[in-house]
Every structure is written in structure tokens, then in C-alpha cells.
N, C-alpha and C positions, 0 to 999 in steps of 0.2 A: 798113640796108635789109633788108627781109624779103620773102619771096615764097612763094606757094603752089605754085610749079612742082614737078612731080614729075620725078624722074630714074629711068629704068628701067635695070636692070643684069641681065646674064645670064652664066652660065658659058659655056664654049666650046660645049658640046653643047646648051645651052638648057634642060636639065632643071631647073636652079635659076634662078629669076627673082625679082628683088626690086624693090621700089619705095622710093625714098628721097624723103621729102616735104620740100620746101623746100631752103634753102641748107645746106651743111655748116657745122659750127662752124669748120672749117679744113681745109686740104688739105696733104698732105705727101709727101715722098720719104724712104725709109729706106735707108741704105747698109750696114746691118749684114750680116755674112756670112750669117746665117740667112735674112734676107729675100732676099738675092741668090741663095742656093741654092734657095729655094722658088719664086722667079719664073724663074730661069734667065737673069736680066738683071742689069744693073749696079746696080739699085735697085728697090724696090717703090714703087708709088704708092698712096696711100690718101686717102679722104675721111672725115672724122670727123663722126659724127652722134650725137645722143642716140638711144638704142635705140627710143624711142617714135616716131621718124620713119622707122623701117624696117619695111616690111611684106613678108613673103614672099608672092609671087604664085603661085609654082609650085615643086614639089619641096621638098626639105629638104636641109640641109647636115649634114655629120658632122665630127667632130674629125679634124684632119689634122696632120701634122708630127711631129717627133721627140719633142716635149714636149707632152702633152695639156693641161698646166696653162697653156700659153701662150695658149690661147683661139682658135687658128686653126681655121677651119671651111672646108670645101670641098665640091665636088660629089662624091657617091658614084659617079657614072658616069664622068665625064671627068677627075676629080681636079683641076679648076681650084680654085685658092685664091680663095675668094669674099669672106670677111670675117674679122675678128678682133674678139673681145670681150676687150680687154686686162684682165688681172686687176689689181685695185687702183685702177682708174680709174672705178668706178661704172658707171652705165648708159650706157656709150659703146660704139659699134660703129664699127669702121673698115672701110669697104667698099673693096675694090680698085677704085680709080677708073678703071682701064683697062677694066673690064667694063661701064661705063655706055655706053648707046647714044650719048650726047653727051659722050664722054670728053674731047674736045678742050677742053671748058669747065673741066676740073678741073686747071688748072695748079698745081703744088706751091707752097705758101706757106712751108712749113717743111721744112728738111732735118735729119734726125737721123743720128747715127753717122757724121758726116763723117770721124771718125778712122779709119774702116774703108773709106772711099770708095776705089774703084779709081783709080789715078793718072791714067788717061786721061779720067776723067769731070770735067767742069767744074762750076761751081756751077749748080744748077737752080732755086733758090728764094731769095727775099730774106732769109730768116732761117735761120741755120745753127747747128747745135749739134754739138759733138764726140761727145756721147752723146745720150741721150734728154733732152728738156727737163725741167727740174724742174717738178713739178706747180704750184709757186707761179707759174711763168711762164704757165700756161695762160690765166688771165683776160686778161692783157695781149695774148697772141697771138690769142685769139679776138676781142678788140676790134679789134685791128689788121687781122685778116683781114676783118672786116665792112666796113672802110673801104678795103680794097685794090681798086685799079682792075681787077684781073684776077680778082676773086672770082667764084665761080659765081653767075650771076644767079638 
């Protein structure tokens, strides 16, 4: 199933705004310590898109986080973590799905780093990985997400 629906996202102050065209390739929650510390929550939420599906509507992001090579980008004004361009994964952008105006549509499909999950957090997605999924798993996960009943319309 494909759609031409656009999803609008903005940082906390509204300086950075972006448009994601269509459905994400997948959605996820990451339990790694780094993501927990960057979000201040028990995990981070993300929607994975090809970079050509992302258009900056306003503002610009800057590199954030302890490791500039990690590809994390955020708002230079309010410091919201907006997106990640993961190194080694090609033209992929992971948008913090909690920033979308329609964030409730972006239920996580994949959980990564469950080995670092806080003990009081239960499962939040149907597919779980102790670390990051092997890139060989991506085609299967992307295909399964497209068929998932809770996928973003």
C-alpha cells in the first residue's frame, strides 16, 4: 500500500519544520542508552524514510550529540533532536516521529537495543532486537511493515 499523504513535523519551538512525503519504510523505538539520554525518556521513536521523501519547510538543523559522526541533527534554537542520518545506511533519514503533527499514527514496528531497555518498560513493538537489526534484515522488515495493520497510512 502506498500513499501520497504528507506528514508535517516541527521542533518544540517551531523554527525547524519538515514535510515527510508518503509512508515511512518502517517505524521504531530505540532503547539504547544514547537515545534515552538524548530524549530524556525511556526510548526514542523514529520513522525511517528515504532522504528524497524529506523536505525542509523552514529553518535548518545542525549537528547535535556527543559524536558528530552519529548523524544526529537538531534545532539550533530549542535543541530538539529532529532527525538522524545514520552513517553506513545510504540515503536514509530517521525523523523523530514524536515531532509529527499526527504522531499517534507512528506506532513503533521495530524495537532495537532491547538489551539496554529499562526494566520497567514493556515491549512496544512486534519485532524486537537485542542490538540494531542486521542490514540483511531490512528488506524483510520493510516488507512486513508495509503489510502491518498499524502502519502509517
